[in-house]
C-alpha positions in Angstrom: -112.5 -57.3 -44.7 -111.2 -54.6 -47.2 -107.5 -55.3 -48.4 -104.7 -52.7 -47.2 -104.1 -50.4 -50.1 -101.3 -47.9 -50.2 -103.2 -45.4 -52.4 -106.2 -45.3 -50.3 -104.0 -44.8 -47.1 -101.9 -42.0 -49.0 -105.4 -40.4 -50.2 -106.7 -40.3 -46.5 -103.5 -39.0 -45.4 -103.6 -36.0 -47.4 -106.9 -35.0 -45.8 -105.5 -34.7 -42.5 -103.7 -31.6 -41.0 -100.4 -31.9 -41.8 -100.9 -35.1 -44.2 -99.8 -33.5 -47.3 -96.4 -32.3 -45.9 -96.0 -35.6 -44.2 -96.3 -37.7 -47.5 -93.6 -35.5 -49.0 -90.9 -36.9 -46.4 -91.6 -40.4 -46.7 -93.5 -43.4 -48.2 -96.2 -46.0 -47.6 -95.6 -49.5 -48.5 -98.1 -52.3 -48.7 -97.3 -56.0 -49.2 -99.4 -59.3 -49.1 -96.8 -61.1 -46.8 -93.4 -60.5 -45.4 -91.2 -61.9 -42.8 -91.3 -58.9 -40.6 -92.4 -55.4 -41.2 -89.6 -54.2 -38.9 -87.2 -56.0 -41.2 -88.4 -54.5 -44.3 -88.8 -51.0 -42.8 -85.0 -51.2 -41.5 -83.8 -52.4 -45.1 -85.9 -49.7 -46.5 -84.2 -47.0 -44.3 -80.9 -48.3 -45.0 -81.1 -48.2 -48.7 -83.6 -45.3 -49.3 -82.8 -42.0 -48.0 -86.3 -41.4 -46.8 -87.2 -39.2 -43.7 -89.6 -42.1 -42.9 -91.4 -45.0 -44.1 -94.4 -46.9 -43.1 -94.5 -50.8 -44.1 -97.8 -52.7 -44.0 -98.3 -56.1 -44.6 -101.4 -58.6 -44.7 -99.3 -61.4 -43.3 -96.1 -61.6 -41.2 -94.5 -65.1 -41.4 -91.8 -64.1 -38.7 -93.2 -61.3 -36.8 -91.3 -60.7 -33.3 -92.9 -59.6 -30.1 -91.3 -58.7 -26.6 -88.6 -60.7 -25.5 -88.2 -62.5 -28.9 -91.7 -64.0 -28.8 -93.2 -64.6 -32.2 -96.0 -62.1 -33.1 -99.3 -63.7 -34.2 -100.2 -62.3 -37.4 -103.1 -63.9 -38.9 -103.6 -63.0 -42.5 -106.0 -60.0 -43.1 -107.2 -60.0 -39.6 -105.2 -57.1 -38.1 -103.0 -54.1 -38.8 -99.4 -55.2 -38.9 -97.2 -52.5 -39.7 -93.8 -50.5 -38.8 -93.1 -46.8 -38.9 -89.5 -46.0 -39.0 -88.1 -42.5 -39.1 -84.8 -41.0 -38.9 -84.0 -39.6 -35.6 -83.3 -35.8 -35.7 -80.8 -34.3 -33.2 -78.8 -35.9 -30.6 -81.2 -37.1 -28.2 -83.9 -39.7 -28.1 -86.4 -39.6 -25.3 -85.7 -42.4 -23.0 -89.5 -42.9 -22.7 -90.2 -43.0 -26.4 -92.4 -46.3 -26.3 -94.4 -44.8 -23.5 -94.9 -41.6 -25.7 -95.8 -43.8 -28.6 -98.3 -46.1 -26.3 -100.1 -42.7 -25.6 -100.0 -41.5 -29.2 -101.4 -44.9 -30.6 -104.2 -45.1 -27.7 -105.3 -41.7 -28.7 -105.4 -42.6 -32.4 -107.3 -45.8 -31.9 -109.7 -44.2 -29.6 -110.5 -41.7 -31.8 -111.3 -44.3 -34.6 -113.2 -46.8 -32.6 -114.8 -44.6 -29.7 -113.2 -46.9 -27.1 -111.9 -46.3 -23.8 -108.4 -48.0 -23.9 -106.1 -48.3 -21.1 -102.0 -48.9 -21.0 -100.3 -51.7 -19.6 -96.8 -50.5 -18.8 -94.7 -50.0 -20.9 -97.0 -50.0 -23.9 -99.4 -52.6 -24.4 -102.9 -51.3 -25.0 -105.9 -53.0 -23.5 -109.7 -53.1 -24.0 -111.8 -54.7 -21.5 -108.6 -55.9 -19.6 -107.2 -57.8 -22.6 -104.4 -57.0 -25.1 -105.7 -55.3 -28.3 -102.7 -53.7 -29.5 -98.8 -54.5 -29.0 -96.1 -51.9 -29.7 -92.2 -52.8 -30.1 -89.7 -50.1 -30.5 -86.0 -50.2 -31.3 -83.5 -47.6 -32.0 -80.7 -48.6 -35.0 -77.5 -47.2 -36.3 -77.7 -47.7 -40.2 -74.5 -46.5 -41.7 -74.7 -42.9 -41.2 -77.7 -42.1 -39.3 -79.8 -43.3 -36.4 -83.2 -44.8 -37.1 -86.1 -45.5 -34.6 -88.4 -48.3 -35.6 -91.8 -48.9 -34.1 -93.7 -51.9 -35.0 -97.5 -51.9 -34.2 -99.9 -54.8 -34.2 -103.7 -54.0 -33.8 -106.1 -57.0 -33.5 -108.8 -56.0 -35.8 -110.2 -59.5 -35.7 -109.2 -62.8 -34.2 -109.8 -66.1 -35.7 -110.5 -68.1 -32.5 -110.1 -71.2 -34.1 -106.4 -70.8 -35.2 -105.6 -68.5 -32.2 -103.4 -70.3 -29.4 -105.1 -70.8 -26.1 -102.8 -68.7 -24.4 -103.2 -65.9 -27.0 -107.0 -66.2 -26.5 -106.9 -65.8 -22.6 -105.2 -62.7 -22.8 -105.9 -60.9 -26.1 -109.0 -59.5 -27.7 -109.9 -57.5 -30.8 -112.0 -54.7 -31.9 -114.4 -56.8 -33.9 -114.6 -59.2 -30.6 -116.0 -56.0 -28.8 -118.5 -55.1 -31.5 -116.3 -52.5 -33.2 -116.0 -52.3 -37.0 -112.5 -50.9 -38.0 -111.5 -49.8 -41.5 -107.8 -51.0 -41.8 -106.9 -48.3 -44.2 -108.3 -45.4 -42.3 -106.7 -46.9 -39.2 -103.4 -46.8 -40.8 -103.6 -43.5 -42.1 -104.7 -42.1 -38.7 -101.7 -44.1 -37.1 -99.3 -42.8 -39.6 -100.4 -39.2 -39.3 -100.3 -39.4 -35.3 -96.6 -40.9 -35.3 -95.4 -38.2 -37.9 -96.8 -35.5 -35.4 -95.2 -37.1 -32.3 -91.8 -37.4 -34.4 -92.1 -33.6 -35.1 -93.1 -32.8 -31.5 -90.3 -34.7 -30.1 -88.0 -33.0 -32.4 -89.3 -29.7 -31.1 -88.6 -30.7 -27.5 -91.4 -32.7 -26.3 -90.5 -35.1 -23.4 -92.3 -37.8 -21.6 -92.5 -35.6 -18.4 -94.9 -33.2 -20.4 -97.3 -36.0 -20.8 -96.7 -38.0 -17.7 -100.1 -37.1 -16.1 -101.9 -38.3 -19.0 -99.9 -41.6 -19.0 -100.5 -42.1 -15.1 -104.2 -41.6 -15.6 -104.5 -44.1 -18.5 -102.1 -46.9 -16.9 -103.8 -49.8 -15.5 -100.5 -51.2 -14.1 -100.2 -48.7 -11.3 -101.5 -49.6 -7.6 -101.7 -53.1 -8.8 -100.4 -56.4 -7.4 -98.1 -57.5 -10.6 -95.5 -59.9 -11.7 -92.7 -58.4 -13.8 -90.2 -60.0 -16.0 -87.1 -57.7 -16.0 -84.1 -59.2 -17.9 -83.5 -62.7 -16.2 -85.2 -61.4 -12.9 -88.8 -62.3 -11.9 -90.2 -59.9 -9.5 -93.6 -59.7 -7.8 -95.4 -56.8 -5.8 -97.1 -53.6 -6.1 -96.5 -51.2 -8.9 -96.0 -48.0 -7.0 -95.2 -45.2 -9.3 -93.7 -44.2 -12.6 -91.5 -41.2 -13.1 -90.9 -38.7 -15.7 -88.5 -40.9 -17.5 -91.0 -43.8 -17.8 -89.3 -45.9 -15.0 -91.7 -48.5 -13.1 -91.1 -48.6 -9.4 -92.3 -51.8 -7.8 -92.4 -52.8 -4.1 -92.1 -56.4 -3.1 -93.6 -58.4 -0.1 -90.3 -57.7 1.8 -90.6 -53.8 1.4 -87.6 -53.7 -1.0 -88.2 -51.4 -3.8 -87.1 -52.4 -7.4 -86.5 -50.0 -10.4 -87.7 -51.3 -13.8 -86.3 -49.4 -16.7 -87.6 -51.7 -19.2 -89.4 -55.1 -19.0 -92.9 -56.7 -19.3 -95.8 -57.2 -16.8 -97.0 -60.8 -17.1 -99.3 -61.2 -14.2 -101.6 -59.0 -12.1 -102.3 -61.6 -9.1 -100.0 -62.8 -6.4 -97.8 -65.9 -6.8 -97.3 -68.0 -3.9 -93.7 -68.8 -3.0 -92.5 -66.3 -5.4 -88.7 -65.5 -4.6 -87.5 -61.9 -5.2 -84.3 -60.7 -6.7 -82.6 -57.4 -5.6 
């Protein structure tokens, strides 16, 4: 597999619609190994006054996923990167993670010609298994706010060194017969995220794309198990509103509102106790 190369990514980016302008505002950084691309991006935005930075690494030794789990980052087998940008204006869309999911899904679909679905709030699935994970966080860094978006794409999985629990729920593009150029994919994602940042600054909200999200969301209508803070809920995912909130109806008929969380199962669990 080709090595990640900042020069190649920047060259490809310049060929895109707004690529030359985008590059003037930020930087692409590639490392052989980092603890976490999110950490490097945060430090870069703290000390270098860039509008955005994209930090990529062949390997993460302390990558983090949702709920503090480790993020499996096999050297050279995936695209592990963080896009961090200064937040412009007083408002951040409360559904930024869901907007990012659509943005990344569209870019991946264009590069791979694959039909990808979204598992609420922002995991991307191929053939029912996770092929891309997204983790977003807003941080106040001295005199400005920064949005940090970490993305991990499974380009290839080394099944011999992949934990069983990951193998059962994850896949890769190569496993599905799709060859991916990681540098080209990186430039496409950076460009797409830069355009999303611009559109949000100009007033785009999740409500403007809610129909597209609902159409691609494989969670809606399913019997799911959800982890929300310290609560574990089970029921049917009924609806998603214009703020990205998920509404879940349990067996007793109670409706639960999930502003954030994680869908961990899609089959009923016997004896599940429900929290209100």
